[in-house]
C-alpha positions in Angstrom: 0.0 0.0 0.0 1.0 3.6 -0.3 3.2 5.2 2.4 0.4 7.3 3.9 -1.7 4.2 4.5 1.1 2.4 6.2 1.8 5.4 8.4 -1.8 5.5 9.5 -1.9 1.7 10.2 1.4 1.8 12.1 0.2 4.7 14.2 -3.1 2.9 15.0 -1.1 -0.2 16.0 1.1 1.8 18.2 -1.9 3.4 19.9 -3.4 -0.1 20.6 -0.2 -1.2 22.3 0.9 1.9 24.2 -1.6 4.7 23.7 -3.0 4.4 27.3 0.5 4.7 28.8 2.2 7.4 26.6 -0.5 9.0 24.5 0.4 10.4 21.1 3.9 9.2 21.4 2.6 5.8 20.8 1.0 6.9 17.5 4.2 8.7 16.5 6.5 5.7 17.1 3.9 3.4 15.6 3.9 5.5 12.4 7.7 5.4 12.3 7.6 1.6 12.7 5.0 1.3 10.0 7.3 3.2 7.6 10.5 1.3 8.3 9.8 -1.7 5.9 9.4 0.7 2.9 12.8 2.2 3.5 14.0 -0.7 1.3 13.3 1.8 -1.6 16.8 3.2 -0.7 18.1 0.1 -2.4 17.9 2.0 -5.7 20.9 4.0 -4.6 23.2 1.0 -4.3 21.6 -1.8 -6.3 21.1 -2.3 -10.1 17.5 -1.8 -11.4 16.9 -5.6 -11.6 18.3 -6.3 -8.2 16.3 -3.5 -6.6 13.1 -4.9 -8.1 13.8 -8.2 -6.3 14.9 -6.5 -3.1 11.8 -4.3 -2.7 9.1 -5.9 -0.5 11.7 -8.6 0.3 13.4 -9.3 3.6 12.2 -6.0 5.1 8.6 -7.1 4.6 9.1 -10.6 6.2 7.9 -12.1 9.4 11.6 -12.6 10.4 12.3 -8.9 10.0 9.2 -8.0 12.0 10.6 -10.0 14.9 14.3 -9.0 14.7 13.4 -5.4 13.9 11.0 -5.2 16.9 13.8 -6.3 19.2 16.3 -3.9 17.7 14.2 -0.8 17.2 12.4 -1.3 20.5 15.7 -1.4 22.3 17.0 1.6 20.4 14.0 3.8 21.3 14.1 2.7 24.9 17.8 3.7 25.1 17.1 7.0 23.4 14.7 8.1 26.1 17.3 7.2 28.7 19.9 9.3 27.0 20.8 12.9 27.9 20.4 13.8 24.2 16.8 12.5 24.0 15.4 16.0 23.2 17.5 16.4 20.1 16.9 12.8 19.0 13.2 13.2 19.5 13.1 16.4 17.5 15.1 14.8 14.7 12.7 11.9 14.4 9.7 14.3 14.6 11.1 16.2 11.6 11.8 13.0 9.8 8.2 11.8 10.4 6.9 15.1 9.1 9.0 14.7 6.0 7.7 11.1 5.5 4.1 12.2 5.9 4.7 15.1 3.4 6.3 12.6 0.9 3.4 10.2 1.3 0.8 12.9 0.7 2.7 14.2 -2.2 2.4 10.7 -3.9 -1.4 11.0 -3.6 -1.6 14.7 -4.5 0.5 14.3 -7.6 -2.2 12.0 -9.0 -5.2 13.8 -7.7 -4.1 17.4 -8.3 -1.8 17.2 -11.3 0.3 20.3 -11.8 -1.2 21.9 -8.7 1.4 22.3 -5.9 -0.8 24.4 -3.5 -2.2 21.3 -1.5 1.2 19.9 -0.7 2.6 23.4 0.1 -0.2 23.9 2.6 0.5 20.5 4.1 4.2 21.3 4.4 3.6 24.6 6.0 1.0 23.1 8.5 3.3 20.2 9.5 6.3 22.6 9.9 4.3 24.8 12.2 3.1 21.8 14.2 6.6 20.4 14.6 8.0 23.7 15.7 5.3 24.4 18.4 5.4 20.7 19.6 9.2 20.7 20.0 9.1 24.1 21.7 6.4 23.1 24.2 7.3 19.5 24.9 11.1 19.6 24.9 12.4 23.2 25.5 9.7 25.1 27.5 8.7 22.7 30.3 9.9 19.9 32.5 10.4 16.9 30.3 9.3 13.5 31.5 10.3 10.2 30.1 7.5 8.0 28.8 6.3 5.3 31.2 7.1 2.4 28.9 9.4 -0.6 29.5 11.7 -2.2 27.0 9.2 -4.9 26.4 6.5 -2.3 25.7 8.6 -0.7 23.0 9.5 -4.0 21.4 5.8 -5.0 21.4 4.8 -1.7 19.7 7.4 -2.1 17.0 6.5 -5.7 16.3 2.9 -4.8 15.6 3.8 -1.7 13.6 6.3 -3.7 11.5 4.2 -6.9 11.2 0.9 -5.2 10.1 2.8 -3.5 7.2 3.6 -6.6 5.1 0.2 -8.2 6.0 -1.6 -5.2 4.5 0.8 -5.3 1.5 -0.3 -9.0 0.9 -3.7 -7.7 -0.1 -2.2 -5.9 -3.2 -1.2 -7.4 -6.5 2.4 -6.4 -5.9 2.5 -8.8 -2.9 5.3 -9.3 -0.5 8.0 -11.9 0.3 6.4 -12.7 3.7 8.5 -15.8 4.3 11.9 -14.4 3.3 14.7 -15.4 3.6 13.4 -19.0 3.6 11.2 -18.5 0.5 11.0 -15.9 -2.2 7.3 -16.7 -2.8 5.3 -13.4 -3.1 2.1 -13.5 -1.1 -0.4 -11.5 -3.2 -4.2 -11.7 -2.6 -4.7 -8.8 -5.0 -8.0 -7.6 -3.6 -7.2 -3.9 -3.1 -5.3 -1.3 -5.1 -1.9 0.0 -3.8 -3.8 3.3 -3.0 -7.5 3.2 -2.1 -9.1 6.3 -0.5 -12.0 4.3 0.9 -9.6 2.3 3.0 -7.3 5.2 4.1 -9.4 8.3 4.6 -11.9 7.0 7.2 -9.0 5.3 9.0 -7.0 8.6 9.0 -10.0 10.7 10.2 -10.7 8.3 13.1 -7.0 8.4 14.0 -6.9 12.2 14.0 -10.0 12.4 16.2 -8.5 9.9 18.6 -5.3 11.9 18.9 -7.2 14.9 20.2 -8.3 13.1 23.4 -6.2 12.6 26.5 -4.5 9.3 26.8 -6.7 8.0 29.7 -10.1 8.7 28.0 -12.1 5.9 26.6 -13.2 8.0 23.7 -9.6 7.9 22.5 -9.6 4.2 22.3 -13.1 4.1 20.8 -12.1 6.3 17.8 -8.8 4.3 17.2 -10.6 1.0 17.3 -13.4 2.4 15.1 -10.7 3.3 12.4 -9.2 -0.2 12.7 -12.6 -1.8 12.5 -13.8 0.2 9.5 -10.5 -0.4 7.6 -10.6 -4.1 8.4 -14.2 -4.5 7.3 -13.3 -2.8 4.0 -10.5 -5.3 3.5 -13.0 -8.1 4.1 -15.3 -6.5 1.6 -12.5 -6.3 -1.0 -11.9 -10.1 -0.6 -15.7 -10.8 -1.1 -15.8 -8.4 -4.0 -12.9 -10.2 -5.6 -14.8 -13.5 -5.4 -17.8 -11.9 -7.1 -15.6 -10.2 -9.8 -13.8 -13.5 -10.5 -17.2 -15.2 -10.9 -18.3 -12.6 -13.4 -15.0 -13.0 -15.4 -15.2 -16.8 -15.3 -18.8 -16.7 -16.7 -17.9 -14.3 -19.5 -14.9 -16.5 -20.5 -17.0 -19.6 -20.5 -19.6 -17.9 -22.6 -17.1 -16.7 -25.1 -15.5 -20.2 -25.2 -12.0 -18.9 -24.4 -9.9 -21.9 -23.4 -8.5 -20.7 -20.1 -5.4 -22.2 -18.5 -5.4 -19.6 -15.6 -6.4 -16.0 -15.0 -5.8 -13.3 -12.4 -7.7 -10.2 -11.5 -6.9 -7.0 -9.6 -8.6 -3.6 -9.0 -7.7 -0.5 -10.8 -5.9 2.2 -8.9 -7.9 4.3 -6.3 -11.0 2.1 -6.3 -12.6 -1.3 -6.0 -15.2 -0.9 -8.7 -13.2 -1.3 -11.9 -11.2 -4.5 -12.2 -8.7 -5.8 -14.7 -8.5 -9.4 -15.7 -5.5 -11.2 -17.4 -6.2 -14.6 -18.9 -3.6 -17.0 -20.2 -4.3 -19.6 -22.9 -1.8 -21.9 -24.6 -0.9 -19.4 -27.3 -1.9 -15.9 -26.1 -3.1 -13.7 -23.3 -6.4 -12.0 -23.1 -7.1 -8.7 -21.3 -10.5 -7.7 -20.0 -12.0 -5.0 -17.8 -15.2 -4.8 -15.8 -17.0 -2.2 -13.8 -20.0 -2.7 -11.5 -21.9 -0.4 -13.8 -21.1 -2.0 -17.1 -23.8 -3.0 -19.4 -23.4 -5.8 -22.0 -20.7 -8.4 -22.3 -17.2 -8.1 -21.2 -14.8 -7.6 -24.1 -11.5 -9.6 -24.0 -8.7 -8.3 -26.1 -6.1 -10.8 -27.4 -2.5 -9.9 -26.6 0.2 -12.1 -28.3 2.8 -13.5 -25.9 5.7 -12.9 -28.3 8.0 -14.9 -26.0 9.9 -16.1 -29.0 11.3 -12.6 -29.5 13.6 -13.2 -26.5 16.5 -15.6 -26.5 17.7 -17.5 -23.4 14.3 -17.1 -21.8 15.0 -20.0 -19.4 18.5 -19.1 -18.5 19.1 -15.3 -18.6 19.3 -13.9 -15.0 17.4 -10.7 -15.8 14.6 -12.5 -17.6 14.5 -15.1 -14.8 13.9 -12.3 -12.2 11.3 -10.6 -14.3 9.5 -13.9 -14.9 9.5 -14.6 -11.2 8.2 -11.1 -10.4 5.4 -11.3 -13.0 4.5 -14.9 -12.2 5.0 -15.6 -15.9 2.1 -13.3 -16.8 4.1 -11.3 -19.4 4.3 -10.5 -23.0 7.0 -8.8 -25.1 6.7 -5.8 -27.4 9.6 -5.0 -29.8 10.7 -1.3 -29.6 13.0 0.8 -31.8 15.6 0.2 -29.1 15.3 -3.0 -27.2 12.1 -4.7 -25.9 9.3 -3.9 -23.6 8.5 -6.6 -21.0 4.9 -6.0 -19.8 3.8 -7.4 -16.4 0.2 -8.3 -17.5 -1.0 -9.1 -14.0 -1.7 -5.3 -13.6 -3.6 -5.2 -16.9 -3.8 -2.1 -19.2 -5.3 1.3 -18.7 -7.9 0.8 -21.5 -8.2 -2.9 -20.7 -7.1 -3.8 -24.2 -3.3 -3.5 -24.3 -3.4 -1.2 -27.3 0.2 -0.1 -27.6 3.3 0.2 -25.4 2.0 3.1 -23.3 -1.2 1.3 -22.4 0.3 -1.3 -20.1 0.3 -0.4 -16.5 3.5 -2.1 -15.3 6.4 -2.5 -17.8 10.1 -2.8 -18.1 12.5 -1.6 -20.8 15.0 -4.3 -21.8 18.2 -3.9 -23.8 20.0 -7.0 -25.3 23.7 -6.8 -24.5 24.9 -9.9 -26.4 27.9 -10.4 -24.2 26.2 -10.1 -20.8 22.6 -11.0 -21.8 19.6 -8.7 -21.2 19.8 -5.5 -19.1 16.8 -3.8 -17.5 17.1 -0.1 -18.3 14.1 1.1 -16.2 10.8 0.1 -14.7 7.6 2.1 -15.3 4.5 1.8 -13.0 1.5 3.8 -13.8 0.9 6.4 -16.5 3.7 8.2 -18.4 4.7 11.5 -16.9 2.1 14.1 -18.0 -0.7 11.6 -18.5 -1.8 11.5 -14.9 -4.7 13.9 -15.3 -6.1 12.1 -18.4 -5.8 8.8 -16.5 -7.8 10.1 -13.6 -10.5 11.5 -15.9 -10.8 8.2 -17.8 -10.9 6.2 -14.6 -13.8 8.3 -13.3 -15.7 7.7 -16.5 -14.8 4.0 -16.5 -16.1 3.6 -13.0 -19.6 4.6 -14.2 -19.5 2.2 -17.1 -18.2 4.2 -19.9 -15.9 2.1 -22.1 -13.1 3.6 -24.3 
């Protein structure tokens, strides 16, 4: 899921564990813990593109990391509050948390308010003001008191903040290597988009309301549990909805006599109404798209596999990683320079796969004869500059309009 959602989930988990003892500090450190697994994105600075693809949502999203990370980060925070430099460390992490929240919101705003920087500027100014006044009041203008939390309390908080992160990611198509390093299997239930406002916004609102109450009040716990309950019910709904959508796709495929070997479905970005379906047959793939408000039959577009265009398909290291990542739901398009490897699990914007830019998740490959294939870059989502058009078409598609 997107970073903002993971921050909210981590904060809520922290509140459950320690909110009654330490108040908003529990939300703060829960949010930090909920962000830590996604720091694996820093791998792009020291790994090749293909290695970074395999590294993301790998060991940092595993059960093993949740346990070891909880022991380490819990111990670290416990020691920080015993240090004579705790004020400066706390301020540093507060600023870091504000930057992470701003970055997470910017990811959403870039897609909702294309070319408009006012919303993120207002968020940045508001958070900066809150950080300043909070640091001044809490650390430099009054008698500071260490939080009443034991080492075990901190480790328990970080465990739930770390562990709930990959569990939530399992509901997306991207999935997570939950059992690393013992297995590289990606757990992906693909029932929710990587960013879904219906999951995040009610959860966030409940968390904000909870934070306004004193730590000992029952109302604080009520609002936090309400947010957890609403978001959890929505996840259950997405699983049930996926079963219904799969039934709709299966009926349409049977009616059109498409000889299916396997198929996979996942929701379009920002909603659970429009779904993409990728179907594999012996010779081709078929792409389909369905909205709750569609009328008439589902149209499946044939997409040639074109696997023959690549050599060493079963032995090239780069191709092996991409095949593992895509679960072999892929096709190849020849480009003027190299090839485009399309991860078809994510479908196409139009639902048809009508050209290189129509595929949602793709990789540019260059054939270097001496060292095999090289992945130049990965592209997820619309091309830069097409975000506004994508959002407009998504809105129309949600209500049954087909392109």
